[in-house]
C-alpha positions in Angstrom: 151.2 81.1 157.4 151.1 84.8 158.5 148.2 87.0 157.6 150.3 89.1 155.1 151.5 85.9 153.3 147.8 84.7 153.1 146.7 88.0 151.6 149.6 87.8 149.0 148.7 84.3 148.1 145.0 85.1 147.7 145.8 88.2 145.6 148.2 86.2 143.4 145.7 83.4 142.9 142.9 85.9 141.9 145.1 87.8 139.4 146.4 84.6 137.9 142.8 83.2 137.6 141.6 86.4 135.8 144.7 86.3 133.6 144.2 82.7 132.6 140.6 83.4 131.7 141.5 86.4 129.5 144.3 84.4 127.8 141.9 81.5 127.0 138.9 83.7 125.9 140.5 86.7 124.1 142.8 86.9 121.1 145.7 89.4 120.8 145.4 92.4 118.6 148.2 92.2 116.1 149.9 95.1 114.4 150.3 95.3 110.7 153.9 94.2 111.0 152.7 90.9 112.4 149.5 90.2 110.5 150.5 91.9 107.2 149.1 95.0 105.6 149.7 98.6 104.8 150.1 101.6 107.1 150.0 105.2 105.8 150.5 108.5 107.5 148.7 111.3 105.7 149.7 115.0 106.1 146.8 117.4 105.8 147.8 120.6 103.9 146.3 124.1 103.6 144.1 124.7 100.5 142.8 127.9 98.9 139.6 127.6 100.9 140.5 125.8 104.2 143.3 125.7 106.7 144.7 122.3 107.9 143.8 122.4 111.6 142.3 120.0 114.1 138.7 120.5 112.9 139.4 120.2 109.2 141.6 117.1 109.8 138.8 115.5 111.8 136.4 116.1 108.9 138.9 114.8 106.5 139.3 111.6 108.6 135.5 111.0 108.4 135.5 111.3 104.7 138.5 108.9 104.4 136.7 106.5 106.7 133.7 106.4 104.4 135.9 105.9 101.3 137.9 103.0 103.0 134.7 101.3 104.2 133.5 101.3 100.6 136.8 99.7 99.6 135.8 96.6 101.6 139.0 96.5 103.7 138.7 94.3 106.8 138.9 96.2 110.1 140.7 99.3 108.9 142.0 101.7 111.6 142.0 105.5 111.1 143.2 107.8 113.8 144.3 111.5 114.0 147.8 112.1 115.1 148.5 115.7 116.3 146.8 118.6 114.6 147.2 117.7 110.9 148.1 114.0 110.5 146.0 110.9 109.9 147.2 107.4 110.4 145.5 104.8 108.2 146.1 101.0 108.8 144.8 98.6 106.2 145.2 94.9 107.2 145.8 92.5 104.3 146.3 95.2 101.8 149.6 94.3 100.1 149.5 96.6 97.0 148.8 100.1 98.3 148.6 101.7 94.9 144.8 101.4 94.5 144.2 102.4 98.1 146.6 105.4 97.8 144.8 106.6 94.7 141.4 106.5 96.3 142.5 107.9 99.7 144.7 110.7 98.3 142.3 112.2 95.8 140.9 115.4 97.0 137.6 114.7 95.2 136.6 118.3 94.8 133.5 117.8 92.7 131.8 120.9 91.1 129.2 121.5 88.5 129.6 124.4 86.0 127.6 126.0 83.3 129.6 125.9 80.0 130.0 129.4 78.6 131.4 128.1 75.3 134.7 127.1 73.7 137.9 129.0 74.5 139.3 130.8 77.5 137.7 131.6 80.8 135.9 134.9 81.4 138.0 137.9 82.2 136.9 138.4 85.8 138.7 135.2 86.8 135.7 133.5 88.4 135.4 130.8 85.8 137.8 128.1 84.5 139.3 127.1 81.2 139.6 123.3 81.1 139.7 120.6 78.4 136.7 118.4 78.2 136.7 114.6 77.9 137.5 114.9 74.2 140.4 117.4 74.8 138.5 120.5 73.6 139.0 123.6 75.6 135.9 124.9 77.4 135.2 128.1 79.1 133.3 127.4 82.3 131.4 129.7 84.6 131.8 129.8 88.4 130.9 126.6 90.3 127.1 126.5 90.6 127.0 123.4 92.8 129.5 121.4 94.8 129.9 117.7 95.5 128.7 118.3 99.1 125.2 118.5 97.7 125.3 115.0 96.3 123.1 112.6 98.4 124.0 109.4 96.7 126.0 108.1 93.7 125.9 104.6 92.1 127.5 102.9 89.1 125.4 101.0 86.7 125.5 99.6 83.2 123.1 101.2 80.8 122.4 98.6 78.1 119.2 100.1 76.8 120.6 103.5 75.8 124.0 102.1 74.9 125.8 104.5 77.2 127.8 101.8 78.8 128.8 102.3 82.4 127.3 105.4 84.0 127.2 107.0 87.4 123.7 108.1 88.6 123.5 111.0 91.0 120.9 112.0 93.6 121.0 115.4 95.4 120.0 116.7 98.7 116.9 119.0 98.7 118.6 122.4 98.4 121.2 121.1 96.1 118.5 119.5 94.0 116.9 122.9 93.4 120.3 124.3 92.4 120.8 121.4 89.9 117.4 122.0 88.4 118.1 125.7 88.0 121.5 125.0 86.4 120.2 122.6 83.9 117.2 124.8 83.2 119.4 127.7 82.3 121.5 125.4 80.0 118.3 124.2 78.3 117.6 127.8 77.1 120.4 127.4 74.5 119.9 125.6 71.2 120.6 121.9 70.8 124.3 121.3 69.8 125.2 124.7 71.3 128.2 124.3 73.7 126.3 126.4 76.2 123.6 123.7 76.5 126.2 121.5 78.2 126.9 121.1 82.0 130.5 120.4 83.0 131.1 118.0 85.9 134.6 118.7 87.2 136.5 116.5 89.6 139.8 117.9 91.0 139.9 120.5 88.2 139.4 117.9 85.5 136.3 117.7 83.4 135.1 114.1 83.8 131.9 114.6 81.9 130.1 117.5 80.1 126.7 116.1 78.9 124.2 118.1 77.0 120.9 118.7 78.6 118.4 116.5 76.8 116.3 118.2 74.0 113.2 117.1 75.9 114.0 119.5 78.7 112.5 122.9 78.2 114.1 126.3 79.0 113.8 127.0 82.7 112.4 123.6 83.6 115.6 121.8 84.3 116.2 118.2 85.4 114.9 116.9 88.6 117.3 115.7 91.3 117.1 112.0 90.8 117.4 111.7 87.1 121.0 112.7 86.5 123.6 110.4 84.9 127.3 111.0 84.3 128.5 109.4 81.1 132.0 109.3 79.7 133.0 105.9 78.3 133.8 104.6 81.7 135.0 101.1 82.4 133.3 99.2 85.3 136.1 99.9 87.7 136.3 103.6 86.7 132.6 104.0 87.2 132.6 102.4 90.6 135.6 104.4 91.7 134.0 107.6 90.6 130.8 106.8 92.4 132.8 105.9 95.5 134.6 109.3 95.4 131.5 111.3 94.8 129.4 109.5 97.5 132.3 109.5 100.0 132.5 113.3 99.7 135.2 115.8 99.1 138.2 116.1 101.4 138.0 119.4 103.2 141.8 119.8 102.7 144.3 118.0 100.4 146.4 115.2 101.9 149.9 114.0 101.1 151.2 110.5 102.0 154.3 111.2 104.1 154.8 107.6 105.3 153.8 104.3 103.9 154.8 100.8 105.2 153.7 97.5 103.8 154.5 94.1 105.4 153.8 90.8 103.9 151.8 88.3 106.0 154.5 85.6 105.7 157.1 88.0 107.3 154.7 88.7 110.2 154.0 85.0 110.7 157.7 84.1 110.6 158.4 86.9 113.1 155.8 85.5 115.5 157.1 82.0 115.3 160.7 83.1 115.7 159.8 85.3 118.7 157.8 82.5 120.3 160.8 80.1 120.0 163.1 82.7 121.3 160.8 83.4 124.3 160.4 79.7 125.2 164.1 78.8 124.9 165.3 82.0 126.5 162.8 81.7 129.4 163.7 78.1 129.9 167.4 78.9 130.0 166.8 81.8 132.5 164.6 79.6 134.7 167.2 76.9 134.7 170.0 79.4 135.5 168.2 80.9 138.5 167.2 77.4 139.7 170.9 76.4 139.7 172.0 79.6 141.5 169.2 79.8 144.1 168.1 76.2 144.3 164.5 75.8 145.6 163.9 79.5 145.9 165.2 80.0 142.4 162.7 77.3 141.2 159.9 79.2 143.0 161.1 82.4 141.3 160.9 80.5 138.0 157.3 79.6 138.7 156.6 83.3 139.4 158.4 84.1 136.1 155.9 81.9 134.3 153.1 83.6 136.2 154.6 86.9 135.1 154.4 85.8 131.4 150.7 84.9 131.8 149.8 88.2 133.6 151.6 90.5 131.3 150.2 88.7 128.2 146.7 88.9 129.6 147.2 92.6 130.4 148.2 93.3 126.8 145.2 91.4 125.5 142.7 92.7 128.0 143.7 96.3 127.5 143.5 95.9 123.7 147.2 96.9 123.2 148.2 96.4 119.6 151.1 93.9 119.6 153.8 95.0 117.2 157.1 93.3 116.3 159.1 95.6 118.6 156.4 95.1 121.2 156.7 91.4 120.9 160.5 91.7 121.4 159.9 94.0 124.4 157.6 91.3 125.9 160.4 88.7 125.4 163.0 91.1 126.8 160.9 91.8 129.9 161.1 88.1 130.8 164.8 88.4 131.3 164.4 91.7 133.2 161.7 90.2 135.4 164.2 88.1 137.4 166.0 91.3 138.5 163.8 91.9 141.5 164.1 88.3 142.7 167.9 88.4 142.3 168.0 91.6 144.4 165.9 90.0 147.1 167.8 86.7 147.2 171.2 88.4 147.3 170.1 90.6 150.2 168.7 87.6 152.0 172.0 85.8 151.6 173.8 88.8 153.1 171.4 88.8 156.0 171.8 85.1 156.6 175.6 85.1 156.4 176.1 88.4 158.3 173.9 87.4 161.3 174.7 84.0 162.7 171.7 82.4 164.2 169.2 84.3 162.1 166.4 82.2 160.7 165.9 81.6 157.0 162.4 83.1 157.2 163.7 86.3 159.0 166.6 86.6 156.5 164.1 86.3 153.5 161.8 88.9 155.0 164.8 91.3 155.6 165.9 90.7 152.1 162.5 91.8 150.7 162.6 94.9 152.9 166.2 95.8 152.2 165.8 95.4 148.4 162.6 97.5 148.2 164.2 100.9 147.5 166.5 99.5 144.8 163.6 97.6 143.2 161.4 100.7 143.2 164.0 103.1 141.9 165.3 100.8 139.2 161.8 100.0 137.9 160.8 103.7 138.0 163.8 104.5 135.7 162.7 101.8 133.3 159.2 103.1 133.3 160.6 106.6 132.5 162.3 105.1 129.4 159.1 103.3 128.5 157.1 106.6 128.8 159.6 108.4 126.6 159.2 105.7 124.0 155.5 106.1 124.0 155.2 109.9 123.9 158.2 110.6 121.7 158.3 107.5 119.5 156.2 106.8 116.4 154.4 103.7 115.0 155.7 100.4 116.3 158.1 102.1 118.8 155.1 103.3 120.8 153.9 99.7 121.0 157.3 98.7 122.4 157.0 101.4 125.1 153.5 100.2 126.2 154.7 96.5 126.2 157.8 97.4 128.3 155.8 99.4 130.8 153.2 96.6 131.3 156.1 94.1 131.6 157.8 96.2 134.3 154.6 96.5 136.4 153.8 92.8 135.9 157.4 91.8 136.9 157.1 93.8 140.1 153.9 92.1 141.0 155.3 88.6 140.2 158.4 89.3 142.3 157.0 91.1 145.3 153.6 89.3 145.5 153.7 85.9 143.8 157.4 85.0 144.5 157.2 86.4 148.0 154.1 84.3 148.8 155.8 81.1 147.4 159.2 81.6 149.1 157.7 82.7 152.5 155.5 79.6 152.5 158.5 77.4 151.7 160.7 79.1 154.3 158.3 78.0 157.0 159.1 74.4 156.2 161.6 72.9 158.7 163.1 70.7 156.0 163.8 73.7 153.7 165.2 75.7 156.6 167.5 73.0 157.9 169.1 71.9 154.6 171.4 74.6 153.3 171.8 73.0 149.9 168.1 73.0 149.3 166.8 76.6 150.0 169.6 78.5 148.1 169.7 81.3 150.6 171.9 79.7 153.2 174.7 79.2 150.7 176.7 82.3 149.7 177.1 81.7 146.0 180.3 81.3 144.0 180.6 84.9 143.0 180.2 86.1 146.6 182.6 83.4 147.8 185.3 84.4 145.3 185.0 88.0 146.2 185.2 87.3 149.9 188.3 85.2 149.4 190.1 87.6 147.1 188.8 90.9 148.6 189.7 93.0 145.5 189.8 96.8 145.7 188.6 98.1 142.3 187.8 101.6 143.5 191.3 102.3 144.9 192.3 103.9 141.6 189.1 105.4 140.0 191.0 107.4 137.3 192.2 104.1 135.7 188.7 103.0 135.1 187.7 106.3 133.7 190.7 106.2 131.4 189.5 102.8 130.0 186.0 104.3 129.5 187.5 107.3 127.7 189.4 105.0 125.4 186.2 103.1 124.6 184.4 106.3 123.8 187.3 107.4 121.5 187.0 104.1 119.6 183.3 104.6 119.2 183.6 108.2 118.1 186.3 107.1 115.6 183.7 104.7 114.1 181.1 107.4 113.8 183.6 109.8 112.1 185.3 107.2 109.9 182.5 104.8 108.9 179.6 107.2 109.5 176.2 106.4 110.9 174.0 104.4 108.5 170.7 106.1 109.1 167.6 104.2 108.1 165.0 105.4 105.7 162.9 106.4 108.7 165.4 109.2 109.5 166.6 110.2 106.0 163.4 109.9 103.9 163.1 107.7 100.8 161.9 104.2 100.2 163.1 100.8 101.2 161.5 97.7 99.6 162.4 94.1 100.2 161.5 91.4 97.7 161.5 87.6 97.7 162.1 85.9 94.4 161.3 82.4 93.2 164.8 82.1 91.7 168.0 83.2 93.4 169.2 86.6 92.2 172.6 87.9 93.2 173.1 91.6 94.0 175.0 92.5 90.9 172.4 91.0 88.6 169.6 92.8 90.4 171.5 96.1 90.3 172.1 95.7 86.5 168.4 94.9 85.9 167.2 97.9 87.9 169.7 100.2 86.2 168.4 99.1 82.9 164.9 99.9 84.0 165.9 103.5 84.9 166.7 102.9 88.6 170.5 103.3 88.4 170.6 105.3 91.7 168.9 102.5 93.7 171.0 100.9 96.5 170.7 97.1 96.2 171.7 94.7 99.0 170.7 91.3 100.3 168.2 91.0 103.1 167.8 87.8 105.0 167.7 84.4 103.3 168.3 85.4 99.7 165.9 88.3 99.7 166.7 91.5 97.8 166.6 94.9 99.5 166.2 98.1 97.4 166.7 101.5 98.8 166.0 104.7 96.8 165.1 108.3 97.2 161.6 109.4 96.2 159.8 106.6 94.5 156.1 106.6 93.7 153.8 103.5 93.8 153.8 103.2 90.0 157.6 103.4 89.9 157.8 100.7 92.6 155.6 98.5 90.5 157.9 99.0 87.5 160.9 98.3 89.8 159.4 95.0 90.9 158.7 94.0 87.3 162.3 94.6 86.4 163.4 92.4 89.3 160.9 89.7 88.3 162.5 89.5 84.8 165.6 88.1 86.5 164.2 86.3 89.6 160.8 85.0 88.4 157.8 85.4 90.7 158.7 88.4 92.9 156.8 89.0 96.2 157.0 92.2 98.2 158.0 91.3 101.7 158.4 94.8 103.2 157.9 98.3 102.0 158.7 101.5 103.8 158.2 105.0 102.3 159.1 108.0 104.4 158.7 111.6 103.0 161.8 113.8 103.4 160.0 116.3 105.7 158.9 113.4 107.9 162.4 111.9 107.9 163.8 115.3 109.1 161.1 115.4 111.8 161.7 111.9 113.0 165.5 112.5 113.2 164.9 115.6 115.2 162.4 113.9 117.5 165.0 111.1 118.1 167.5 113.6 119.2 164.9 115.3 121.4 164.0 111.9 122.9 167.6 111.2 123.8 168.0 114.7 125.3 164.8 114.4 127.3 165.8 110.9 128.5 169.1 112.2 129.8 167.5 115.2 131.5 164.6 113.3 133.1 167.0 110.6 134.4 169.3 113.3 135.8 166.4 115.0 137.5 165.0 111.8 139.1 168.4 110.6 140.3 169.2 114.0 141.7 166.0 113.9 143.8 166.4 110.3 144.9 170.2 110.5 145.5 173.0 113.1 145.6 173.6 115.3 142.6 177.1 113.8 142.3 175.6 110.3 142.0 173.0 111.6 139.5 175.7 113.3 137.3 177.9 110.2 137.5 175.0 107.9 136.4 174.0 110.1 133.5 177.7 110.3 132.5 177.7 106.5 132.4 174.5 106.6 130.4 175.9 109.0 127.8 179.0 106.7 127.7 176.7 103.7 126.8 174.8 105.7 124.1 178.0 106.8 122.4 179.6 103.3 122.5 176.4 101.6 121.2 176.1 104.1 118.3 179.8 103.7 117.5 179.5 99.9 117.6 176.7 100.0 115.0 178.8 102.5 112.9 181.8 100.1 112.9 179.5 97.1 112.1 177.7 99.1 109.3 174.3 98.3 110.9 171.2 100.4 110.3 170.2 103.0 112.9 166.4 103.4 112.6 163.4 103.6 114.9 163.8 100.1 116.2 167.4 100.9 117.1 166.0 104.0 119.0 163.7 101.7 121.0 166.7 99.5 121.9 168.8 102.6 122.7 166.2 104.0 125.1 165.9 100.6 126.7 169.6 100.4 127.2 169.4 103.9 128.9 166.8 102.5 131.3 168.9 99.4 132.0 172.1 101.3 132.5 170.4 103.7 135.0 168.8 100.6 136.6 172.2 99.1 137.3 173.6 102.4 138.6 170.7 102.8 140.9 171.3 99.5 142.5 174.9 100.3 143.2 174.4 103.8 144.4 171.5 102.7 146.6 174.0 100.4 148.4 176.6 103.2 148.6 174.1 105.5 150.1 173.0 102.9 152.7 176.5 101.9 153.8 177.8 105.5 153.8 175.0 106.7 156.0 176.1 104.1 158.6 179.8 104.9 158.4 180.0 108.6 157.7 183.7 108.9 158.8 185.0 106.2 156.5 186.5 107.2 153.2 184.0 107.1 150.5 186.3 105.0 148.3 186.3 102.3 150.9 182.5 102.5 151.3 182.0 102.4 147.5 184.4 99.5 147.1 182.3 97.5 149.6 179.1 98.5 148.0 180.4 97.4 144.6 181.5 94.0 145.9 178.1 93.4 147.6 176.2 94.2 144.4 178.4 92.4 141.9 176.6 89.0 142.5 173.2 90.7 141.7 174.7 92.5 138.6 176.2 89.3 137.3 173.1 87.1 137.8 170.7 89.7 136.5 172.9 90.3 133.4 173.0 86.6 132.7 169.2 86.3 132.9 168.9 89.1 130.3 171.7 87.7 128.1 170.0 84.3 127.8 166.8 86.0 126.4 168.7 88.3 124.1 171.0 85.6 122.8 167.9 83.6 122.0 166.3 86.6 120.2 169.5 87.3 118.2 169.9 83.6 117.2 166.3 82.7 116.7 164.4 85.9 116.3 165.0 86.2 112.5 166.3 89.1 110.5 163.5 91.4 111.8 164.8 91.2 115.3 168.5 90.6 114.8 169.6 94.3 114.9 167.3 94.9 117.9 168.7 92.0 119.9 172.3 92.9 118.9 171.8 96.5 120.1 170.5 95.3 123.4 173.2 92.7 123.8 175.9 95.3 123.3 174.1 97.8 125.4 173.6 95.5 128.4 177.2 94.4 128.4 178.4 98.0 128.2 175.8 99.2 130.6 176.8 96.5 133.2 180.4 97.6 132.9 179.7 101.3 133.1 177.3 101.2 136.0 180.2 100.0 138.1 183.4 101.0 136.4 182.3 104.4 135.1 179.5 105.7 137.3 181.1 104.9 140.7 184.6 106.2 139.8 183.1 109.3 138.4 181.0 109.8 141.6 184.1 109.4 143.7 186.0 112.1 141.8 182.9 114.4 141.9 182.6 113.9 145.7 186.3 114.8 146.2 185.8 118.0 144.2 182.5 119.1 145.7 183.3 118.4 149.3 179.6 118.0 150.1 178.9 116.5 153.6 178.1 112.8 153.8 174.4 111.7 154.0 172.7 111.8 157.3 173.2 108.9 159.7 170.5 106.3 159.7 168.5 105.9 162.9 169.5 103.4 165.4 167.2 100.4 165.9 164.7 100.6 168.7 165.3 98.5 171.8 163.6 95.2 171.6 163.9 92.2 169.4 166.9 92.4 167.1 168.7 95.2 169.1 172.2 94.5 170.1 172.8 92.0 167.4 174.4 94.3 164.8 177.7 93.4 163.2 180.0 95.3 160.7 178.1 93.8 157.8 174.6 94.8 159.0 172.6 96.5 156.3 170.0 97.9 158.7 167.1 95.6 157.7 164.8 94.5 160.5 162.1 91.9 160.7 
């Protein structure tokens, strides 16, 4: 065993050991869509006294944190997003009405001297508000704010018969203000309205008690002996104490997004994804074992190691695993075989193109020859993952993180673990001598068929571009005729899914909701007999009434999923989605122009746009929803499409640099034929995983898997039959000189053994 192989083996063993320890000792952090709960996005707004900026939003977040801690929610998560948004995640909270009421209240608590019945004073500094009995009171300017309250607690006053009350304690300076306020009120006669002190919460008089007759003029009440009375129930008193002690929000907040997922849906998604991962990974491992024999089996072992490493990385880094992230983890299993397929196909070319070359030398040359394609293709996928993280929102960010970790882990498993295993096996005389065992010494069925037929697909590039143009025309027709069914995430509104104890057909549900005043609601089926209701603006109380109307027909009705998106946020998300697609195209164009020729870059991006239009058109024809999860799939397809194009153009660049005088069409044709086995085998690996996701992943992942299935099939076609013909026509028009010739090998071992199929790799 060489020193390099030993180092790889030790490194692989160390990483695997750490990964296994993390897997056994740490639990994954599940997102709300997997464990169930409510997620809210709050928009801070300017008020009369404060501007919604970073500082006021941070202070608002701290106030909300105190309120939510008092609610007793297990492990809530509050984070600021941008300058003026706050993301609140409440695990296990299925009915967000109560939480929304407490969270959203501004809780501007003020204490006022009562000037008497009637209107406010003429200078405009006071207020005119009804008291708790509905009588209009004229109030003086605020003498004290809720910020001066030190503590507030609810208690039941049985001795005085006041029922539930809220006791207040003030900070030192505020306590003096309170004493002065009550002392001034005590100067008025008993039963005089001016002897009262009004306690105002959010411009509503919640209590206006009279100062006790025992308090003399100017003396006032001490800080710790204040009680708010007002015929409160136990819940009302506790909520009021919570709001007062939690503090006032520096600025008002509006709920612009709200998502609720039932725990049963999350558990079902986890089980379905786990089944899809196991079956898809087993099918992929069996496939590469059949194609590449022993080396394929060793790659399957490395694939299993990849799964352990990437999962441990997600757990160890504390990444929140969401439903799209879980799908990304499963998808990356299929993509992880790509580097191994690239290496094995290059090794086959080396072994077949150089008679007498050893298996070990062919394998080493395969790793070296495939390096640039592996690096470039994975960088393009990382670019797509980065765009998902920085431009996506909510669960889509989790998908971007998962995809990035999967790409890095797959490179490690292919270039370190699989290489250590295969190089060790290649040293065996038995493995080297028996062609049917190692999998490298046999050319493969696809390569054998291509060699025997010797097709010339690039002889007429315009024909392929005509086919691509027809596919785009069909897709555009679907977008124009059927229209794109944008999800609530992009249009604003509310989408709620319910599960009923008795089956309810769509027409019955629609009639019941219309009778309850929801005639504009769009009612469809969702999954196994569930009912999906989509409306415009719908408050939490209205949603409760909607569910009650549905329960009258279907019996016990459980909310499975709930998504509320404000119209302004929907416009913003739709705009951000278009920006994300535009940036994805520009970034890929820039990267490919640097790494390749500008003609290759433009052709690859043209194929990429071709794939995007066809995928959107396919969803338009099928009537499927285009939402944030679809955007994640779309950006993944972009990365996959460019990945495929990079592999083909990497081979074109390599062959053209060695044969600068040959027509580019001939060089491109040869490059395409050499990379077709890799394209087919990699695509099959991904299709196994995606088919398992589509069939077993449940309703939550069906559209995601379908989008990727369509995208990968179209992307595989376009990377060869759209990108390469487009590059040929651009090269003819531009007349740019061919790339520089590669250096000749130095004299010594390997020199003088080149043949027409040499790819330049050296041991």
